[in-house]
C-alpha positions as CSV (number, residue, x, y, z in Angstrom):
1,X,121.1,123.6,75.8
2,X,117.9,123.2,73.7
3,X,118.0,119.3,74.1
4,X,118.3,119.7,77.9
5,X,115.4,122.2,78.2
6,X,113.3,119.8,76.3
7,X,114.0,117.0,78.4
8,X,113.3,118.9,81.5
9,X,109.9,119.9,80.0
10,X,108.9,116.1,79.8
11,X,107.0,115.0,82.9
12,X,108.6,112.1,84.9
13,X,105.6,110.0,84.2
14,X,106.1,110.4,80.4
15,X,110.0,109.8,80.7
16,X,109.4,106.6,82.8
17,X,106.8,105.3,80.1
18,X,109.1,106.1,77.2
19,X,112.0,104.3,79.0
20,X,109.9,101.4,79.6
21,X,108.5,101.1,75.9
22,X,112.3,101.2,75.0
23,X,113.1,98.5,77.4
24,X,115.8,100.9,79.2
25,X,115.7,100.1,82.8
26,X,118.8,101.8,84.0
27,X,117.4,105.4,83.3
28,X,114.3,104.5,85.2
29,X,116.4,103.3,88.0
30,X,118.4,106.5,88.0
31,X,115.2,108.5,88.1
32,X,113.9,106.6,91.1
33,X,117.0,107.2,93.0
34,X,116.6,110.9,92.2
35,X,113.2,111.5,93.2
36,X,111.6,112.2,96.6
37,X,109.5,109.2,98.2
38,X,106.2,111.2,97.6
39,X,107.3,111.8,94.0
40,X,107.9,108.1,93.4
41,X,104.5,107.3,95.0
42,X,102.7,109.5,92.7
43,X,104.6,108.1,89.8
44,X,103.6,104.6,90.9
45,X,99.8,105.6,91.4
46,X,99.9,107.0,87.6
47,X,101.0,103.8,86.0
48,X,99.0,100.8,84.9
49,X,99.5,97.7,87.1
50,X,102.0,95.9,84.8
51,X,104.3,98.9,84.5
52,X,103.8,99.7,88.3
53,X,105.3,96.3,89.1
54,X,108.4,96.8,86.9
55,X,109.0,100.3,88.3
56,X,108.5,99.2,91.9
57,X,111.3,96.6,91.3
58,X,113.6,99.4,90.4
59,X,113.0,101.4,93.7
60,X,116.0,101.0,96.1
61,X,115.1,98.8,99.1
62,X,116.2,101.6,101.5
63,X,113.5,103.9,100.1
64,X,110.7,101.5,99.7
65,X,109.3,102.0,103.1
66,X,108.9,105.8,102.8
67,X,107.4,105.2,99.4
68,X,104.8,102.7,100.7
69,X,103.7,105.2,103.3
70,X,102.9,107.8,100.6
71,X,100.8,105.5,98.5
72,X,97.1,105.2,98.5
73,X,95.7,102.1,100.4
74,X,94.7,100.2,97.5
75,X,98.1,100.6,95.5
76,X,100.0,100.0,98.7
77,X,98.1,96.7,99.4
78,X,98.8,95.5,95.8
79,X,102.6,96.1,96.1
80,X,102.7,94.5,99.6
81,X,101.1,91.3,98.4
82,X,104.2,90.6,96.3
83,X,106.5,91.3,99.0
84,X,107.8,88.7,101.7
85,X,108.4,89.4,105.3
86,X,112.0,89.9,104.9
87,X,111.5,92.5,102.3
88,X,108.9,94.3,104.5
89,X,111.1,94.4,107.5
90,X,113.8,95.9,105.6
91,X,111.5,98.6,104.1
92,X,110.6,99.5,107.7
93,X,114.1,100.4,108.7
94,X,114.7,104.1,109.3
95,X,111.0,105.1,109.1
96,X,109.6,107.6,111.3
97,X,107.6,106.1,114.3
98,X,104.3,107.6,113.1
99,X,104.9,106.6,109.4
100,X,105.8,103.1,110.7
101,X,102.5,102.8,112.7
102,X,100.3,103.7,109.7
103,X,102.3,101.2,107.5
104,X,102.0,98.2,109.8
105,X,98.2,98.8,110.3
106,X,97.6,97.6,106.8
107,X,99.7,94.5,107.1
108,X,98.4,91.0,107.9
109,X,98.7,90.4,111.6
110,X,101.3,87.8,111.3
111,X,103.6,90.3,109.6
112,X,102.9,92.9,112.0
113,X,103.9,90.7,114.9
114,X,107.1,89.8,113.2
115,X,108.1,93.2,112.5
116,X,107.4,94.4,116.2
117,X,109.4,91.5,117.4
118,X,112.4,92.5,115.3
119,X,112.5,96.0,116.8
120,X,114.3,97.2,119.8
121,X,112.3,97.6,123.0
122,X,112.1,101.3,122.8
123,X,111.0,101.4,119.1
124,X,108.4,98.8,119.9
125,X,107.0,100.7,122.7
126,X,106.8,103.9,120.7
127,X,105.0,102.1,117.8
128,X,102.5,100.3,120.1
129,X,101.8,103.6,121.9
130,X,100.5,105.0,118.6
131,X,98.8,101.8,117.4
132,X,96.3,101.9,120.4
133,X,94.8,105.1,119.0
134,X,92.3,105.4,116.0
135,X,94.1,106.6,113.0
136,X,91.9,109.5,112.7
137,X,92.6,111.0,115.9
138,X,95.4,113.1,117.3
139,X,97.0,110.1,119.0
140,X,96.9,108.4,115.5
141,X,98.7,111.4,113.8
142,X,101.3,111.9,116.5
143,X,105.1,111.0,116.4
144,X,106.5,110.1,119.8
145,X,110.0,111.4,119.0
146,X,109.9,114.8,121.1
147,X,112.5,116.9,122.7
148,X,111.5,118.2,126.3
149,X,113.1,120.6,128.8
150,X,112.3,121.7,132.2
151,X,111.3,125.2,133.4
152,X,113.9,125.6,136.1
153,X,116.9,125.3,133.7
154,X,118.6,128.2,131.9
155,X,118.6,128.7,128.1
156,X,122.5,128.1,128.3
157,X,121.8,124.6,129.8
158,X,119.4,123.9,126.8
159,X,121.8,125.0,124.3
160,X,124.4,122.8,125.6
161,X,121.9,119.8,125.8
162,X,121.0,120.4,122.1
163,X,124.6,120.3,121.1
164,X,125.2,117.2,122.8
165,X,122.2,115.6,120.9
166,X,123.7,116.6,117.6
167,X,120.4,116.5,115.6
168,X,116.9,117.0,116.1
169,X,113.7,115.1,114.8
170,X,112.5,116.4,111.6
171,X,110.0,119.4,111.5
172,X,111.2,120.6,115.0
173,X,110.7,124.3,115.5
174,X,109.9,124.2,119.3
175,X,111.0,122.2,122.2
176,X,108.3,121.2,124.7
177,X,108.6,122.3,128.2
178,X,107.3,119.9,131.0
179,X,107.2,119.6,134.8
180,X,108.9,116.7,136.8
181,X,105.6,114.5,136.1
182,X,106.1,115.1,132.4
183,X,103.0,117.3,132.3
184,X,102.9,119.7,129.5
185,X,103.6,123.4,130.2
186,X,104.1,125.2,127.1
187,X,106.8,125.4,124.1
188,X,110.1,127.0,123.9
189,X,110.8,128.1,120.3
190,X,114.2,127.8,118.5
191,X,114.0,131.3,117.6
192,X,113.5,132.3,121.3
193,X,116.3,130.0,122.3
194,X,118.9,131.4,120.1
195,X,117.9,135.1,120.5
196,X,117.4,135.5,124.1
197,X,119.8,136.0,127.0
198,X,121.4,132.6,127.6
199,X,121.2,133.4,131.5
200,X,117.3,133.5,131.4
201,X,115.5,130.6,132.8
202,X,113.1,128.7,130.6
203,X,110.1,129.8,132.7
204,X,110.7,133.4,131.6
205,X,110.3,132.6,128.1
206,X,108.0,129.5,127.6
207,X,105.0,130.1,125.5
208,X,102.1,128.9,127.6
209,X,99.6,129.7,125.1
210,X,100.8,127.1,122.7
211,X,98.1,124.7,122.0
212,X,98.2,121.0,123.0
213,X,95.8,118.3,121.6
214,X,94.2,115.6,123.6
215,X,95.1,112.2,122.1
216,X,91.3,111.4,121.3
217,X,90.6,114.6,119.5
218,X,89.3,113.9,116.0
219,X,92.1,114.6,113.3
220,X,89.7,117.1,111.4
221,X,89.5,119.2,114.5
222,X,93.5,119.0,114.7
223,X,93.7,120.2,111.1
224,X,91.3,123.1,111.7
225,X,93.6,124.3,114.7
226,X,96.7,124.0,112.7
227,X,95.2,126.1,109.7
228,X,93.6,128.7,112.0
229,X,96.8,129.0,114.2
230,X,99.4,128.5,111.4
231,X,101.0,125.9,113.3
232,X,104.1,124.0,112.4
233,X,104.1,121.4,115.2
234,X,102.2,120.8,118.3
235,X,102.1,118.6,121.4
236,X,99.7,115.8,122.1
237,X,98.8,115.0,125.8
238,X,96.9,112.3,127.7
239,X,94.0,112.6,129.9
240,X,96.5,113.6,132.7
241,X,98.0,116.3,130.8
242,X,101.2,114.3,130.2
243,X,103.1,114.8,127.0
244,X,102.9,111.8,124.9
245,X,104.0,113.0,121.5
246,X,103.7,115.7,118.7
247,X,102.0,116.4,115.6
248,X,103.7,118.1,112.7
249,X,102.5,120.0,109.7
250,X,103.4,117.2,107.2
251,X,100.8,115.0,109.0
252,X,98.2,117.5,108.9
253,X,98.6,118.4,105.2
254,X,97.9,114.7,104.7
255,X,94.7,114.8,106.6
256,X,93.4,118.0,104.7
257,X,94.3,116.4,101.4
258,X,92.6,113.1,102.2
259,X,89.4,115.0,103.5
260,X,89.3,117.1,100.3
261,X,89.6,113.9,98.1
262,X,87.0,112.2,100.1
263,X,84.6,114.9,99.9
264,X,84.7,115.1,96.2
265,X,84.7,111.4,95.5
266,X,82.1,110.5,98.0
267,X,79.6,112.5,96.1
268,X,79.5,109.8,93.5
269,X,80.1,106.8,95.8
270,X,83.8,106.5,95.4
271,X,86.7,106.3,97.9
272,X,89.7,108.8,98.1
273,X,92.0,105.6,98.4
274,X,90.8,103.8,95.1
275,X,93.4,103.3,92.5
276,X,92.6,105.1,89.3
277,X,94.6,102.4,87.4
278,X,93.1,99.4,89.2
279,X,92.1,96.4,87.2
280,X,88.8,96.3,85.5
281,X,86.7,93.9,87.6
282,X,87.7,95.6,91.0
283,X,86.7,98.9,89.4
284,X,83.6,97.4,88.1
285,X,82.7,96.2,91.6
286,X,83.3,99.3,93.6
287,X,81.1,101.4,91.1
288,X,78.4,98.8,90.6
289,X,77.1,99.4,94.2
290,X,76.6,103.2,93.8
291,X,75.0,102.5,90.2
292,X,72.6,100.0,91.9
293,X,71.5,102.8,94.7
294,X,70.9,105.3,91.7
295,X,69.0,102.7,89.9
296,X,66.7,102.3,92.9
297,X,66.1,106.1,92.9
298,X,65.5,106.1,89.2
299,X,62.9,103.4,89.5
300,X,61.1,105.3,92.2
301,X,60.8,108.4,89.8
302,X,59.5,106.1,87.0
303,X,56.9,104.5,89.4
304,X,55.6,107.9,90.3
305,X,55.1,108.6,86.6
306,X,53.7,105.1,86.1
307,X,51.0,105.6,88.3
308,X,49.2,107.6,85.7
309,X,49.7,105.1,82.9
310,X,46.2,103.6,83.0
311,X,44.8,106.7,81.2
312,X,47.5,106.8,78.7
313,X,48.4,104.9,75.5
314,X,51.0,102.3,75.3
315,X,53.7,104.8,74.1
316,X,53.5,106.7,77.3
317,X,55.5,103.8,78.8
318,X,58.3,105.1,77.0
319,X,58.2,108.3,78.9
320,X,57.9,106.4,82.1
321,X,61.1,104.5,81.4
322,X,63.2,107.3,79.9
323,X,64.7,108.8,83.1
324,X,66.2,105.5,83.9
325,X,68.4,105.5,80.7
326,X,69.4,109.1,81.1
327,X,70.1,108.8,84.9
328,X,72.3,105.6,84.8
329,X,74.2,107.0,82.0
330,X,74.7,110.2,83.9
331,X,76.1,108.6,87.2
332,X,78.4,106.2,85.3
333,X,79.8,109.3,83.4
334,X,80.0,111.4,86.5
335,X,81.9,108.5,88.5
336,X,84.6,108.3,85.6
337,X,84.9,112.0,85.3
338,X,85.5,112.6,89.0
339,X,88.3,109.9,89.0
340,X,89.9,111.5,85.8
341,X,89.5,115.1,87.3
342,X,91.3,114.2,90.5
343,X,94.1,112.3,88.5
344,X,94.7,115.5,86.5
345,X,94.8,117.7,89.7
346,X,97.5,115.3,91.0
347,X,99.4,115.2,87.5
348,X,98.9,111.5,87.3
349,X,97.3,111.7,83.8
350,X,99.3,112.3,80.6
351,X,99.7,111.5,76.9
352,X,101.5,108.3,77.9
353,X,98.6,106.6,79.9
354,X,95.4,108.2,78.9
355,X,94.7,105.6,76.2
356,X,95.1,102.7,78.7
357,X,92.7,104.6,81.0
358,X,90.3,105.3,78.1
359,X,90.2,101.5,77.3
360,X,89.9,100.5,81.0
361,X,87.0,102.9,81.6
362,X,85.1,101.8,78.5
363,X,85.4,98.2,79.6
364,X,84.1,99.1,83.1
365,X,81.2,100.8,81.5
366,X,80.4,98.0,79.5
367,X,80.4,95.4,82.3
368,X,78.4,97.8,84.5
369,X,76.1,98.4,81.7
370,X,75.5,94.8,81.0
371,X,74.8,94.1,84.6
372,X,72.3,96.8,85.2
373,X,70.8,96.8,81.7
374,X,70.1,93.1,82.3
375,X,68.2,94.1,85.5
376,X,66.5,97.0,84.1
377,X,65.3,94.6,81.1
378,X,63.9,92.1,83.3
379,X,62.0,94.6,85.5
380,X,60.5,96.3,82.5
381,X,59.3,93.0,81.1
382,X,57.7,91.9,84.3
383,X,56.2,95.5,84.8
384,X,54.8,96.0,81.4
385,X,54.5,92.5,80.1
386,X,56.3,93.5,76.9
387,X,59.5,91.7,76.0
388,X,60.4,94.0,73.1
389,X,60.3,97.0,75.3
390,X,62.5,95.4,77.9
391,X,65.0,94.5,75.2
392,X,65.0,98.1,73.9
393,X,65.7,99.6,77.1
394,X,68.3,97.3,78.0
395,X,70.2,97.7,74.6
396,X,69.9,101.6,75.0
397,X,71.2,101.6,78.5
398,X,74.2,99.4,77.8
399,X,75.1,101.6,74.9
400,X,74.6,104.8,77.0
401,X,76.9,103.4,79.8
402,X,79.7,102.9,77.3
403,X,79.3,106.5,75.9
404,X,79.2,107.9,79.4
405,X,82.4,106.1,80.4
406,X,84.2,107.4,77.0
407,X,82.9,110.8,77.7
408,X,83.8,110.8,81.3
409,X,87.5,110.4,80.2
410,X,87.4,112.7,77.1
411,X,85.3,115.6,78.4
412,X,87.7,116.8,81.2
413,X,90.8,116.3,78.9
414,X,89.4,118.3,75.9
415,X,88.1,121.0,78.4
416,X,91.7,121.1,79.9
417,X,93.2,121.6,76.3
418,X,90.8,124.5,75.8
419,X,92.1,125.9,79.0
420,X,88.5,125.5,80.7
421,X,88.4,124.2,84.1
422,X,86.8,120.7,83.8
423,X,85.5,120.8,87.4
424,X,83.4,123.7,86.7
425,X,82.2,122.8,83.1
426,X,82.5,119.1,82.9
427,X,79.4,118.2,84.9
428,X,77.2,120.3,82.7
429,X,78.5,118.9,79.4
430,X,78.7,115.4,80.4
431,X,75.0,115.4,81.8
432,X,74.0,116.9,78.5
433,X,75.6,114.2,76.4
434,X,74.3,111.4,78.5
435,X,70.7,112.6,78.3
436,X,70.6,113.3,74.8
437,X,72.3,110.0,73.9
438,X,70.0,108.1,76.3
439,X,66.8,109.6,74.9
440,X,68.0,109.3,71.2
441,X,69.0,105.6,71.7
442,X,65.9,104.6,73.6
443,X,63.3,106.5,71.6
444,X,64.9,105.9,68.4
445,X,65.0,102.1,68.9
446,X,61.4,102.2,70.1
447,X,60.4,104.2,66.9
448,X,62.1,101.5,64.7
449,X,60.6,98.6,66.5
450,X,57.3,99.6,68.2
451,X,55.7,102.1,66.1
């Protein structure tokens, strides 16, 4: 019993990593068959690329489509690149219409065309009806699989109709009431259907206050209404008021989560679809842009101070340049820490992968440090006509970037072990470390060389 409890206490991520290290593929395959598609997706996003490819090959082909839909864009794109058209077509079988529409939008046009051609006419029309809407609108969120009834029939007739169908679409809590022209009239909840007098007409019990969303409505507004009204599902209608589909709570939860991630990561120039375990070069390239923007603002601050340098002695140039070293280290560390905190919140980081992540972030910090330290050194040399000063700030800035990347990983992990919320305390600690290290490195080197 003790052994069983201990095994359950181990996270799936750590169990998979241990099995891969031991070369035991069958336990990993069995685990993939036992997990929900969203759990498999989260697991794949938590693995370095080499291990991710191995685990992906062990996912049953019948589950791959549902897993791909759950993955972040960058991770999904990386896996799709290694799949041929036959595998992609097989992965789409049995997928919900809205999930299928989301999935094929990320495929090359040739593959999208081939997949659509292999569908029957009804499924193809359903998918194409969703694809014509922006993915961030109600139309892009909806599923066309709806169950409709007329007002002039009795509840008994509706019950017999449902019995003939044998099954309902997932997340169905209400039926949609429409007129002869398919215009939306309201909803008939399943609870009302089974608890009311069967002889009553639908018109007597229809909920005409149930909201319906115009297909062009922004998904953010849809999410707010779902949250405020505690909705489980709702209708989508076209400009003429005709029912065209429905939105369910699972789609809205995805919108809310994506918006929260985007809000946090956009503050430091990152995307909510970035892969935390992506390779070094892509990670460096993405973050370099924001670091460049930050560098520009740092030079503006230094330029303002530098306007007074004519009345000061040479060492005052150090004060002019100091904010650049500290600021660039701060933004690099914040980028890393934000990604790590998000990964911790999603349970993607554990003892089995944090060393790989730490090594990767240090390498990213080194490469970005090398790029922007060179830029800063050249600008300093041209600005102050002092080669030694340019080399000093370049070396200090490169070293501080590496330190910032290291601390960006370790600070939130240490805080979590101390049971302190890293989202609250991490920023203050990280900024202090990068500022102090930046000033000590820059001024210390300057003291040794220039004074």
